[in-house]
C-alpha positions in Angstrom: 31.6 -0.7 -11.6 28.5 1.5 -11.7 26.6 2.5 -8.5 23.7 0.3 -9.7 25.9 -2.8 -10.0 27.5 -2.1 -6.6 24.1 -1.9 -4.9 22.9 -5.0 -6.7 25.9 -7.1 -5.7 25.7 -5.8 -2.1 21.9 -6.6 -2.0 22.6 -10.2 -3.1 25.5 -10.5 -0.7 23.9 -9.1 2.4 20.2 -10.1 1.8 20.4 -13.1 -0.4 17.2 -15.0 -0.9 14.9 -12.1 0.0 16.1 -10.3 -3.2 14.9 -10.9 -6.7 15.9 -9.9 -10.2 12.9 -7.8 -11.2 13.7 -8.5 -14.9 12.8 -12.2 -14.3 9.2 -11.2 -13.6 9.1 -8.9 -16.6 10.4 -11.7 -18.8 8.3 -14.6 -17.3 5.1 -13.4 -19.0 1.8 -13.7 -17.2 -0.4 -13.1 -20.2 -3.7 -11.5 -19.4 -3.5 -12.5 -15.7 -3.6 -9.3 -13.6 -1.9 -9.9 -10.3 0.1 -7.6 -8.0 3.9 -7.7 -8.2 4.2 -9.5 -4.9 2.1 -12.3 -6.3 4.0 -12.6 -9.6 7.4 -12.4 -7.8 6.2 -15.1 -5.4 5.4 -17.4 -8.3 8.6 -16.6 -10.3 11.1 -17.0 -7.4 9.6 -20.4 -6.4 10.1 -21.7 -9.9 13.6 -20.2 -10.5 15.4 -21.2 -7.3 18.8 -20.6 -9.0 17.8 -17.2 -10.4 17.8 -18.5 -14.0 14.7 -18.2 -16.2 15.4 -20.9 -18.8 12.9 -22.9 -20.9 12.3 -25.4 -18.1 11.6 -22.6 -15.6 9.2 -21.0 -18.1 7.4 -24.3 -18.5 7.1 -24.8 -14.7 5.6 -21.3 -14.4 3.2 -21.9 -17.2 2.1 -25.2 -15.6 1.6 -23.5 -12.3 -0.4 -20.6 -13.8 -2.6 -23.1 -15.7 -3.2 -25.3 -12.7 -3.5 -22.8 -9.9 -4.1 -19.3 -11.3 -7.0 -19.7 -13.7 -8.4 -17.1 -16.0 -12.0 -16.1 -15.9 -12.9 -18.0 -19.0 -11.9 -21.2 -17.3 -14.4 -20.9 -14.5 -17.0 -23.3 -15.9 -14.4 -25.9 -16.5 -13.2 -25.5 -12.9 -16.7 -25.8 -11.6 -17.2 -29.0 -13.6 -14.0 -30.4 -12.0 -15.3 -29.6 -8.6 -18.7 -31.1 -9.3 -17.0 -34.3 -10.4 -15.3 -34.6 -7.0 -11.9 -33.1 -7.7 -10.2 -31.0 -5.0 -8.7 -27.8 -6.5 -5.8 -25.8 -5.2 -6.3 -22.2 -6.4 -4.3 -19.0 -6.0 -6.7 -16.1 -5.7 -7.7 -13.1 -3.7 -10.1 -14.7 -1.3 -12.4 -12.6 1.0 -15.2 -13.2 3.5 -18.4 -11.5 4.4 -20.6 -12.2 7.4 -24.3 -13.2 6.9 -25.9 -12.5 10.2 -29.4 -13.7 9.0 -28.1 -17.2 8.3 -25.3 -17.0 10.9 -22.8 -18.0 8.2 -19.6 -16.9 6.7 -19.7 -16.3 2.9 -16.5 -16.8 1.0 -15.8 -15.0 -2.3 -13.7 -16.8 -4.9 -13.2 -14.2 -7.8 -11.8 -16.7 -10.4 -15.1 -18.6 -10.1 -17.3 -15.6 -9.8 -18.5 -17.3 -6.6 -19.6 -15.2 -3.6 -21.5 -17.8 -1.5 -18.8 -20.4 -0.9 -18.3 -21.8 2.6 -15.2 -21.6 4.8 -14.2 -23.2 8.1 -14.5 -20.7 10.9 -11.0 -21.3 12.3 -9.6 -20.2 8.9 -11.5 -16.9 9.2 -10.4 -16.4 12.8 -6.7 -17.1 12.0 -6.6 -14.7 9.0 -8.8 -11.7 9.9 -7.6 -9.8 6.8 -9.9 -12.1 4.8 -12.8 -9.9 6.1 -13.1 -7.0 3.7 -11.2 -6.8 0.5 -9.5 -10.1 1.2 -6.0 -11.7 1.0 -4.0 -13.3 -1.8 -3.2 -16.9 -1.0 -3.6 -20.6 -1.9 -7.0 -22.1 -1.0 -8.0 -25.8 -1.2 -11.5 -26.0 -2.7 -14.0 -28.9 -2.9 -17.7 -29.2 -3.7 -20.5 -30.6 -1.5 -23.6 -31.6 -3.5 -27.1 -31.0 -2.0 -28.1 -33.5 0.7 -30.3 -33.6 3.8 -28.1 -31.0 5.4 -27.8 -28.7 2.4 -30.7 -27.6 0.1 -28.2 -26.3 -2.4 -24.7 -27.5 -3.5 -21.8 -25.4 -2.1 -18.1 -24.9 -2.8 -16.1 -25.1 0.4 -12.6 -23.9 1.3 -11.1 -26.4 3.8 -7.6 -25.1 3.9 -5.9 -21.7 3.2 -2.3 -20.5 3.1 -1.8 -16.8 2.7 1.2 -15.4 0.7 3.6 -14.2 3.3 7.2 -14.5 4.4 8.0 -17.5 6.6 10.1 -15.2 8.9 11.3 -11.7 9.1 14.4 -10.6 11.0 13.9 -6.9 11.3 17.0 -6.4 13.4 19.1 -8.0 10.7 17.5 -5.8 8.0 18.4 -2.7 10.0 21.9 -3.8 10.7 22.7 -4.7 7.1 21.9 -1.1 6.1 25.4 -0.2 7.3 27.0 -2.0 4.4 25.4 0.5 1.9 26.1 4.1 1.0 23.1 6.4 1.0 23.0 6.4 -2.8 23.2 2.6 -3.0 20.5 2.1 -0.4 18.2 4.7 -2.0 18.6 2.9 -5.4 17.8 -0.4 -3.7 14.6 1.1 -2.2 13.5 2.5 -5.5 14.1 -0.8 -7.3 12.2 -2.7 -4.6 9.2 -0.4 -5.2 9.2 -1.5 -8.8 10.9 1.5 -10.4 14.2 1.8 -12.3 16.4 4.1 -10.2 18.5 5.2 -13.3 15.3 6.7 -14.8 14.8 9.2 -12.0 16.8 12.1 -10.6 17.6 12.1 -6.8 14.8 14.7 -6.1 12.4 12.5 -8.1 13.6 9.4 -6.2 12.8 11.2 -2.9 9.3 11.9 -4.2 8.8 8.2 -5.0 10.0 7.2 -1.6 7.5 9.7 -0.1 4.7 7.5 -1.3 5.9 4.9 1.2 5.7 7.2 4.3 2.1 6.2 5.2 3.1 2.5 4.9 6.1 2.8 7.2 4.8 5.3 9.7 1.6 5.0 11.7 -1.2 7.6 11.1 0.3 9.5 8.3 -2.3 11.3 6.1 -1.2 12.6 2.7 -2.6 13.6 -0.7 -0.7 13.3 -4.0 -1.8 15.7 -6.8 -0.6 14.9 -10.3 -1.7 14.5 -13.9 -2.6 11.1 -15.3 0.1 8.6 -16.0 2.7 9.3 -13.3 2.1 6.0 -11.6 0.3 7.3 -8.5 -1.4 4.0 -7.6 1.3 1.6 -9.0 3.2 1.1 -5.7 0.0 0.6 -3.7 -1.4 -2.0 -6.1 1.8 -4.0 -6.3 3.8 -3.7 -3.1 2.0 -4.3 0.1 -0.9 -6.5 1.1 -1.4 -4.1 4.0 -2.6 -1.3 1.7 -6.2 -1.2 0.5 -6.9 0.7 -2.7 -10.4 2.2 -3.2 -10.9 3.5 -6.7 -13.2 6.6 -7.0 -16.9 6.2 -6.9 -19.1 6.2 -3.8 -17.7 5.3 -0.4 -19.9 4.4 2.6 -19.3 4.9 6.3 -20.0 1.2 6.8 -17.1 0.2 4.5 -14.6 2.7 5.9 -15.4 2.7 9.6 -18.0 0.2 11.0 -20.9 -1.7 9.5 -23.7 -1.5 12.0 -25.7 -4.3 10.3 -23.1 -7.1 10.4 -21.1 -5.5 13.2 -17.8 -5.7 11.3 -15.2 -3.0 11.6 -14.3 -1.3 8.3 -11.2 -0.8 6.2 -9.4 1.5 8.6 -9.2 -1.2 11.2 -7.9 -3.9 8.9 -5.1 -2.2 6.9 -2.1 0.0 7.5 -3.2 2.3 4.8 -6.4 3.1 2.9 -5.8 4.7 -0.5 -8.5 6.7 -2.3 -7.5 6.5 -6.0 -9.1 8.9 -8.5 -10.2 11.1 -5.6 -11.4 13.8 -8.0 -14.4 11.5 -8.7 -14.9 10.4 -5.0 -18.2 10.8 -3.3 -19.7 9.8 0.0 -23.1 8.1 0.6 -23.7 10.5 3.5 -21.2 13.3 3.2 -22.2 15.1 6.5 -21.6 12.0 8.6 -18.6 10.8 6.6 -16.6 14.0 6.7 -17.3 14.5 10.4 -16.2 11.0 11.4 -13.3 11.1 9.0 -12.0 14.4 10.4 -12.2 13.0 14.0 -10.3 10.0 12.9 -7.6 12.0 11.1 -7.1 14.1 14.2 -7.3 11.5 17.0 -6.8 8.0 15.4 -10.2 6.9 16.8 -13.9 7.1 15.7 -17.3 6.2 17.0 -20.3 5.4 14.8 -23.8 4.4 15.3 -23.6 4.1 19.1 -20.6 1.7 18.9 -18.0 2.4 21.5 -14.9 4.3 20.3 -12.7 2.3 17.9 -9.0 3.0 17.7 -6.9 2.4 14.6 -3.4 3.3 13.3 -4.1 3.3 9.5 -3.0 6.2 7.4 -5.0 7.8 4.6 -3.6 8.5 1.2 -5.6 10.4 -1.5 -4.6 10.3 -5.1 -6.1 12.9 -7.4 -5.6 14.2 -11.0 -5.2 17.9 -11.5 -4.7 19.9 -14.7 -1.3 21.4 -15.5 -0.1 24.3 -17.7 2.3 24.1 -20.6 5.2 24.0 -18.2 3.8 21.0 -16.3 3.0 23.2 -13.3 -0.4 23.3 -11.6 -2.8 25.4 -13.6 -4.4 27.0 -10.6 -2.9 28.4 -7.4 -5.7 26.7 -5.5 -4.7 23.0 -6.0 -8.1 21.9 -4.8 -10.1 24.0 -7.2 -11.4 21.1 -9.4 -11.7 18.5 -6.7 -14.8 17.5 -4.7 -16.0 20.2 -2.3 -15.1 18.4 0.9 -11.4 18.1 -0.3 -11.3 21.9 -0.4 -12.5 22.3 3.2 -9.7 23.8 5.2 -10.5 21.8 8.4 -10.0 18.7 6.3 -6.9 19.9 4.5 -5.3 20.9 7.8 -5.5 17.3 9.0 -3.5 16.1 6.0 0.2 16.0 7.0 1.6 16.7 3.5 0.9 17.3 -0.1 3.1 15.4 -2.5 3.8 17.3 -5.8 3.3 14.4 -8.2 3.4 16.9 -11.1 7.2 16.9 -10.6 7.4 13.3 -11.6 7.5 12.2 -15.3 4.9 10.0 -17.0 5.7 6.3 -16.6 7.4 4.8 -19.6 8.5 1.1 -20.0 12.1 2.0 -19.3 11.0 3.4 -15.9 10.0 -0.1 -14.7 12.6 -1.9 -12.5 14.7 -4.6 -14.2 17.5 -4.8 -11.6 17.9 -6.5 -8.2 15.6 -5.4 -5.4 13.8 -6.8 -2.4 11.0 -9.2 -3.1 7.8 -7.2 -2.9 6.2 -9.4 -0.3 9.3 -9.2 1.9 9.6 -5.4 1.5 6.0 -4.9 2.2 6.4 -6.9 5.5 9.5 -4.8 6.4 7.5 -1.6 6.0 4.6 -3.1 8.0 6.9 -4.0 11.0 8.9 -0.8 10.9 5.7 1.1 11.6 5.8 0.1 15.3 9.6 0.1 15.7 10.5 2.7 18.3 13.2 5.3 18.4 12.9 7.2 15.1 10.6 9.9 16.3 12.9 10.4 19.3 15.8 11.0 16.8 13.8 13.7 15.1 12.6 15.3 18.3 16.0 15.3 20.1 18.3 16.2 17.2 16.1 18.2 14.8 15.0 21.9 15.2 11.9 23.1 13.4 11.6 26.8 13.1 9.0 29.2 11.8 6.0 27.6 13.5 4.7 26.6 16.9 1.5 25.1 15.5 0.8 21.7 17.0 -0.5 20.2 13.8 2.6 21.4 11.9 5.0 19.9 14.5 3.1 16.5 14.6 3.0 16.3 10.8 6.7 17.1 10.3 7.8 14.8 13.1 5.9 11.9 11.7 7.0 12.5 8.1 10.6 13.0 9.1 10.5 9.8 11.2 9.2 7.9 8.2 12.0 9.1 6.0 14.5 8.1 8.7 13.0 4.5 8.8 13.2 4.3 5.0 16.7 5.7 4.5 18.4 5.1 7.9 16.7 2.1 9.5 19.8 1.4 11.5 19.4 4.8 13.2 22.9 5.9 12.3 22.9 9.3 10.6 24.6 12.6 11.0 22.8 15.8 11.9 23.4 17.0 8.3 21.7 13.8 7.0 18.8 14.3 9.4 18.3 17.9 8.0 18.8 17.1 4.3 17.0 13.8 3.9 14.4 13.7 6.7 13.5 17.2 8.0 13.7 19.3 4.9 11.6 17.0 2.7 9.1 16.6 5.5 8.8 20.4 5.9 8.3 20.8 2.2 5.3 18.4 2.3 3.7 20.3 5.2 4.6 23.7 3.8 2.4 23.0 0.8 -0.5 22.3 3.2 0.0 25.6 5.0 0.3 27.5 1.7 -3.0 26.1 0.5 -4.7 26.9 3.8 -3.6 30.5 3.5 -4.9 30.7 0.0 -8.3 29.2 0.9 -8.9 31.0 4.2 -7.4 34.4 5.4 -7.7 33.1 9.0 -4.7 30.9 8.3 -1.7 33.1 8.4 1.1 32.4 5.9 4.1 30.8 7.6 7.5 29.9 6.4 8.7 26.7 8.1 12.3 25.8 8.2 14.9 23.9 10.2 18.4 24.5 11.6 
């Protein structure tokens, strides 16, 4: 029996219903509907309870998609149904903005291109993630025509159910890890991320797992540099509803930190991780203010803006940027930040990043690299990562049993400790690992990530002495 078959059988034996055959989602066929993996898996598993994708299951999935996950070209038909008095149940990424002038909450319903729908305030209070980029879930919509209370007709959401696990037993998750060898568990992690573990070497698998560190460990700040096509944003788009992807363009302080006009906290207070994709094209509306506040936050985990009292948050920051490579698929320039925006090359900013992930060591994504085996359901795995963030004990393992040499720099120590604790949560959530495992799979990869930061600092500014960090 291959290692892959062993881990798949163990996953189904010890985790059962929270696992899914990723091939089912690939085969189900969602047409032109672009939804995250945790949404498509949620749909497929609810219509294939026995794990079999037969013609009847396909028909049930098609009916569900047609009824509850409409395409944009159906929006006028749906509006007509609402206007005629029908109540629609729609699966979409709903979001809310606050209109202080009218003292109202405005609901956005993307499938209808609607941004001024109404929503009951208790719903907004119960699901605060709706503020900002929104939450995938099932909303019950109805239409109220103009009357003596309303000058205009309005779509209204009277009920909402977010996509999430009914329950999560984190203790059981950690305990069941003991049933797996390290290789089996790592393969399960990779498949759960949406990748085919057989397509990657063990060093490449460790780089893929590194992308999860800011999701599983509080206040981890990283940057991944790679050419196009290596799947940098894939996991953040598909795995966790607690990650918010911002694609290039201009970013405002109001969106990221705090909006002084509507008095709403920004993305860093709503999510576990804010990801800047296409960071090579990133710009800030007020660079001086943004970089100053951002550096303060990266250092302390708090910020103050516009006279608002200090706000604390635990979100990490991940920056994804394309860089040019030479004919050997190595970075073309010794200065990795040479062709990135000026603020990304500022040493005070780089020093606050805990690690640089060498995405150039990963291959371009091919179809065969996409998971088709058994892994955790994406919504379950995303929730596990979210709850592991605050689970205590892992940093103590690193601090008490790990020895970092070659540096006494406080930022180096903090970065390596957080990164190593993140690896420990991913690979050894049960807390049972040898000193050799701690060195090889937690400390050494964490040190490599931080070493690249120190190397770039010494290249960019002679005031930063070159150091060689290691462990014993």
